[in-house]
C-alpha positions as CSV (number, residue, x, y, z in Angstrom):
1,X,0.0,0.0,0.0
2,X,2.9,2.3,0.7
3,X,4.1,2.0,-2.9
4,X,0.6,2.8,-4.2
5,X,0.4,5.8,-1.9
6,X,3.7,7.1,-3.1
7,X,2.8,6.5,-6.8
8,X,-0.5,8.3,-6.5
9,X,1.0,10.9,-4.2
10,X,3.6,11.8,-6.8
11,X,0.9,12.4,-9.4
12,X,-1.1,14.6,-6.9
13,X,2.0,16.6,-6.1
14,X,2.6,17.2,-9.8
15,X,-0.9,18.6,-10.0
16,X,-0.3,20.8,-6.9
17,X,2.9,22.1,-8.4
18,X,0.8,23.3,-11.3
19,X,-1.7,24.7,-8.8
20,X,1.2,26.5,-7.2
21,X,2.0,28.3,-10.4
22,X,-1.6,29.7,-10.5
23,X,-1.3,30.7,-6.8
24,X,1.9,32.6,-7.4
25,X,0.4,34.3,-10.5
26,X,-2.6,35.4,-8.4
27,X,-0.5,36.7,-5.5
28,X,1.8,38.6,-7.9
29,X,-1.1,40.2,-9.6
30,X,-0.1,38.6,-13.0
31,X,-3.5,36.9,-13.3
32,X,-6.9,38.4,-12.5
33,X,-10.6,37.3,-12.4
34,X,-11.0,38.1,-16.1
35,X,-8.1,35.8,-17.1
36,X,-9.4,33.1,-14.8
37,X,-12.9,33.3,-16.2
38,X,-11.5,33.1,-19.8
39,X,-9.4,30.1,-19.0
40,X,-12.3,28.4,-17.3
41,X,-14.5,28.9,-20.3
42,X,-11.8,27.5,-22.5
43,X,-11.5,24.4,-20.4
44,X,-15.3,23.9,-20.0
45,X,-16.4,24.6,-23.5
46,X,-13.4,23.4,-25.5
47,X,-10.7,21.4,-23.7
48,X,-12.9,18.9,-21.8
49,X,-15.2,18.1,-24.7
50,X,-12.1,17.7,-26.9
51,X,-10.5,15.4,-24.4
52,X,-13.7,13.3,-24.2
53,X,-13.9,12.9,-28.0
54,X,-10.2,11.9,-28.2
55,X,-10.7,9.4,-25.3
56,X,-13.7,7.8,-27.1
57,X,-11.8,7.3,-30.4
58,X,-11.2,3.6,-29.6
59,X,-12.3,0.2,-30.8
60,X,-15.8,-0.8,-29.6
61,X,-15.0,-3.6,-27.1
62,X,-17.6,-5.4,-25.0
63,X,-15.5,-5.2,-21.9
64,X,-14.9,-1.4,-22.0
65,X,-18.5,-0.7,-23.0
66,X,-19.7,-2.9,-20.1
67,X,-17.4,-1.1,-17.7
68,X,-18.6,2.3,-18.9
69,X,-22.2,1.4,-17.9
70,X,-20.9,-0.1,-14.6
71,X,-19.3,3.3,-13.8
72,X,-22.7,5.0,-14.6
73,X,-24.5,2.7,-12.2
74,X,-21.9,2.9,-9.4
75,X,-21.5,6.7,-9.8
76,X,-25.3,7.1,-9.4
77,X,-25.3,4.9,-6.2
78,X,-22.3,6.7,-4.7
79,X,-23.7,10.1,-5.5
80,X,-27.1,9.4,-4.0
81,X,-25.7,7.8,-0.9
82,X,-23.4,10.9,-0.5
83,X,-26.3,13.3,-0.8
84,X,-28.3,11.4,1.8
85,X,-25.4,11.2,4.3
86,X,-24.5,14.9,3.8
87,X,-28.1,15.9,4.5
88,X,-27.9,14.0,7.8
89,X,-24.4,15.1,8.8
90,X,-24.5,18.8,8.1
91,X,-27.2,20.5,10.1
92,X,-26.1,24.2,10.4
93,X,-28.9,26.5,11.6
94,X,-28.0,29.0,8.9
95,X,-30.0,27.6,5.9
96,X,-27.8,29.2,3.2
97,X,-24.6,28.0,4.9
98,X,-26.1,24.5,5.4
99,X,-27.1,24.1,1.8
100,X,-23.7,25.4,0.6
101,X,-21.8,22.9,2.7
102,X,-24.2,20.1,1.7
103,X,-23.5,20.8,-1.9
104,X,-19.7,20.8,-1.2
105,X,-20.0,17.5,0.5
106,X,-22.2,15.9,-2.1
107,X,-20.5,16.9,-5.4
108,X,-16.8,16.4,-6.2
109,X,-14.5,18.1,-8.7
110,X,-14.7,15.0,-10.9
111,X,-13.6,17.1,-13.9
112,X,-10.9,19.5,-13.1
113,X,-9.2,17.4,-10.4
114,X,-10.2,13.8,-11.4
115,X,-9.6,13.8,-15.1
116,X,-5.9,14.7,-15.0
117,X,-5.2,12.0,-12.3
118,X,-7.3,9.4,-14.2
119,X,-5.3,10.2,-17.3
120,X,-2.0,10.0,-15.4
121,X,-2.7,6.6,-13.9
122,X,-4.8,4.9,-16.6
123,X,-4.3,6.9,-19.8
124,X,-7.2,7.7,-22.1
125,X,-9.2,4.7,-20.8
126,X,-9.3,6.4,-17.4
127,X,-10.9,9.5,-19.0
128,X,-13.3,7.2,-21.0
129,X,-14.6,5.7,-17.7
130,X,-14.3,8.9,-15.8
131,X,-16.6,10.7,-18.2
132,X,-19.3,8.3,-17.2
133,X,-19.0,9.4,-13.6
134,X,-18.9,13.1,-14.8
135,X,-22.2,12.5,-16.7
136,X,-24.0,11.4,-13.5
137,X,-22.4,14.4,-11.6
138,X,-23.7,16.8,-14.2
139,X,-27.2,15.4,-14.2
140,X,-27.5,15.6,-10.4
141,X,-25.5,18.9,-9.8
142,X,-27.5,20.8,-12.4
143,X,-30.8,19.6,-11.1
144,X,-30.8,18.7,-7.4
145,X,-27.7,20.8,-6.8
146,X,-29.3,24.0,-8.1
147,X,-32.5,23.2,-6.2
148,X,-30.4,22.7,-3.0
149,X,-28.7,26.1,-3.4
150,X,-31.8,28.1,-4.4
151,X,-34.8,26.2,-3.0
152,X,-36.6,27.3,-6.2
153,X,-37.9,24.5,-8.4
154,X,-38.5,26.9,-11.3
155,X,-34.7,27.2,-11.6
156,X,-34.6,23.6,-12.9
157,X,-34.5,23.5,-16.6
158,X,-33.9,20.4,-18.8
159,X,-33.1,22.8,-21.6
160,X,-30.2,24.3,-19.8
161,X,-29.0,20.9,-18.7
162,X,-29.0,19.6,-22.3
163,X,-27.0,22.7,-23.2
164,X,-24.3,21.8,-20.7
165,X,-20.9,21.3,-22.5
166,X,-20.1,18.3,-20.4
167,X,-23.2,16.5,-21.5
168,X,-22.9,17.7,-25.1
169,X,-19.2,16.5,-25.3
170,X,-20.1,13.1,-23.8
171,X,-23.0,12.5,-26.1
172,X,-21.0,13.5,-29.2
173,X,-18.1,11.3,-28.1
174,X,-20.4,8.4,-27.3
175,X,-22.1,8.6,-30.7
176,X,-18.7,8.5,-32.4
177,X,-17.7,5.5,-30.2
178,X,-20.9,3.5,-30.6
179,X,-21.0,4.3,-34.3
180,X,-17.2,3.6,-34.7
181,X,-16.8,6.9,-36.5
182,X,-13.1,7.5,-36.8
183,X,-12.2,11.2,-37.2
184,X,-9.7,12.1,-40.0
185,X,-6.3,13.1,-38.7
186,X,-6.8,16.8,-39.7
187,X,-9.7,16.9,-37.2
188,X,-8.3,14.5,-34.6
189,X,-4.9,16.1,-34.2
190,X,-6.2,19.6,-33.2
191,X,-8.5,17.9,-30.7
192,X,-5.7,15.9,-29.3
193,X,-3.5,19.0,-28.9
194,X,-6.4,20.7,-27.1
195,X,-7.0,17.7,-24.9
196,X,-3.4,18.0,-23.6
197,X,-4.4,21.3,-21.9
198,X,-6.8,19.5,-19.6
199,X,-4.1,19.0,-16.9
200,X,-2.3,22.4,-16.7
201,X,-5.1,24.8,-17.3
202,X,-7.6,23.6,-14.6
203,X,-4.8,23.4,-12.1
204,X,-3.6,26.9,-12.7
205,X,-7.2,28.1,-12.4
206,X,-7.5,26.4,-9.0
207,X,-4.2,27.9,-7.9
208,X,-5.5,31.4,-8.7
209,X,-8.7,30.7,-6.8
210,X,-6.6,29.5,-3.8
211,X,-4.6,32.8,-3.9
212,X,-7.8,34.7,-3.1
213,X,-9.4,32.4,-0.5
214,X,-10.1,33.5,3.1
215,X,-9.2,30.3,4.9
216,X,-9.7,31.8,8.4
217,X,-13.4,32.3,7.9
218,X,-13.8,28.8,6.7
219,X,-11.8,26.7,9.2
220,X,-13.6,28.2,12.2
221,X,-16.8,26.3,11.7
222,X,-17.2,22.7,12.8
223,X,-19.7,22.1,10.0
224,X,-16.9,23.0,7.5
225,X,-14.8,20.1,8.9
226,X,-17.8,17.8,8.8
227,X,-18.3,18.7,5.1
228,X,-14.5,18.0,4.5
229,X,-14.8,14.6,6.2
230,X,-17.8,13.7,4.1
231,X,-16.3,14.9,0.9
232,X,-12.7,13.6,1.2
233,X,-13.1,10.5,3.4
234,X,-16.6,9.1,3.7
235,X,-17.5,9.5,0.0
236,X,-14.4,7.6,-1.3
237,X,-14.9,5.0,1.4
238,X,-18.5,4.5,0.2
239,X,-17.2,4.2,-3.4
240,X,-14.7,1.6,-2.3
241,X,-17.4,-0.4,-0.4
242,X,-19.8,-0.3,-3.4
243,X,-17.0,-1.4,-5.8
244,X,-16.0,-4.3,-3.6
245,X,-19.6,-5.3,-3.0
246,X,-20.3,-5.4,-6.8
247,X,-16.9,-6.9,-7.6
248,X,-16.1,-4.1,-10.0
249,X,-13.0,-4.3,-12.2
250,X,-9.8,-2.9,-10.5
251,X,-9.2,-0.2,-13.1
252,X,-12.8,0.9,-13.0
253,X,-12.7,1.0,-9.2
254,X,-9.7,3.3,-9.3
255,X,-11.4,5.7,-11.7
256,X,-14.5,5.8,-9.5
257,X,-12.6,6.3,-6.3
258,X,-10.5,9.1,-7.9
259,X,-13.7,10.9,-8.8
260,X,-15.3,10.3,-5.4
261,X,-12.2,11.4,-3.5
262,X,-11.8,14.7,-5.3
263,X,-12.4,18.0,-3.4
264,X,-15.7,19.9,-3.8
265,X,-16.7,20.9,-7.4
266,X,-15.6,24.3,-8.5
267,X,-19.2,24.5,-10.0
268,X,-20.2,25.5,-6.4
269,X,-18.6,28.9,-6.8
270,X,-20.1,29.4,-10.2
271,X,-23.6,28.6,-9.1
272,X,-23.3,30.7,-5.9
273,X,-22.3,33.7,-8.0
274,X,-25.1,33.1,-10.5
275,X,-27.8,32.8,-7.9
276,X,-26.6,35.4,-5.4
277,X,-25.4,33.0,-2.7
278,X,-22.4,33.3,-0.3
279,X,-19.5,33.3,-2.8
280,X,-16.9,33.9,-0.2
281,X,-18.0,30.7,1.7
282,X,-18.2,28.8,-1.5
283,X,-14.8,29.7,-2.8
284,X,-13.2,29.3,0.6
285,X,-14.6,25.8,1.2
286,X,-13.6,24.6,-2.3
287,X,-10.1,26.1,-1.9
288,X,-9.6,24.8,1.7
289,X,-10.8,21.3,0.9
290,X,-8.6,21.3,-2.2
291,X,-5.6,21.9,0.0
292,X,-6.6,19.0,2.3
293,X,-7.0,16.7,-0.6
294,X,-3.3,16.7,-1.2
295,X,-3.2,14.2,1.7
296,X,-6.5,12.4,1.4
297,X,-6.6,11.7,-2.3
298,X,-3.4,9.6,-2.4
299,X,-4.5,7.7,0.8
300,X,-8.0,6.9,-0.6
301,X,-6.8,5.9,-4.1
302,X,-4.0,3.8,-2.8
303,X,-6.4,2.1,-0.4
304,X,-8.7,1.4,-3.4
305,X,-5.7,-0.1,-5.3
306,X,-5.0,-2.4,-2.3
307,X,-8.6,-3.5,-1.6
308,X,-10.0,-3.5,-5.1
309,X,-6.9,-4.6,-7.1
């Protein structure tokens, strides 16, 4: 297990070195909110869909297709269990704070943080399986997650959900995969070059966000630590238990645990700003839990490698 911890820890440290670059740029005033927003849009609307399409350019094999649907099933189970546990654990009297922390505990950064690590450990196959987890995340975060933050059922819109770039990218990639449509090199190569940006850009963005976080306001609340325990420890342990119970393939288990052990979704800050919620709390929680994950992610993933391997 020590060897697994060191191997995963090395990959996580590489990601945090990239995060450190964004942190330094933010502190030095060489990067601002406008640059961060532009880079985020590039990642969300171009880089991630390109990465998914590239990862799905593979032969149609019964085993990989079966595992893809296994990830969909396990991700749904893990996410729903996580939502239920977070509702029971986090009981702050302040309703807005409670709902923000419940969101942070329920939904992981299974795109920005998980995809680079899945790619590092398992190659494009890791992204292929990881995108299935991301699809379940997107469906739940943009429906239940928005309702949790706003309490307004009218904010739920299937039209906006279907316009989500993560869903669009996954559907296009899946159509290409199931139809065995091979892209010509003149199209594939630009997409492949763009997909290589998925590791450095999200990490630099996270580093910039960390450089502006107010950690003192976050660490004072017990409920923040409960949310961290739920997000970084309980959720991946639930994922490991479900994978072991269902005898899930080892590589698939690693992909699922990586996604489940990631810190809170950066989407929390975006939705908080959009709906007029506490953006300082949201960004602070995401940033603080991201720092904690440098210790918890290697531990959880190496535990999964030991128990599910």
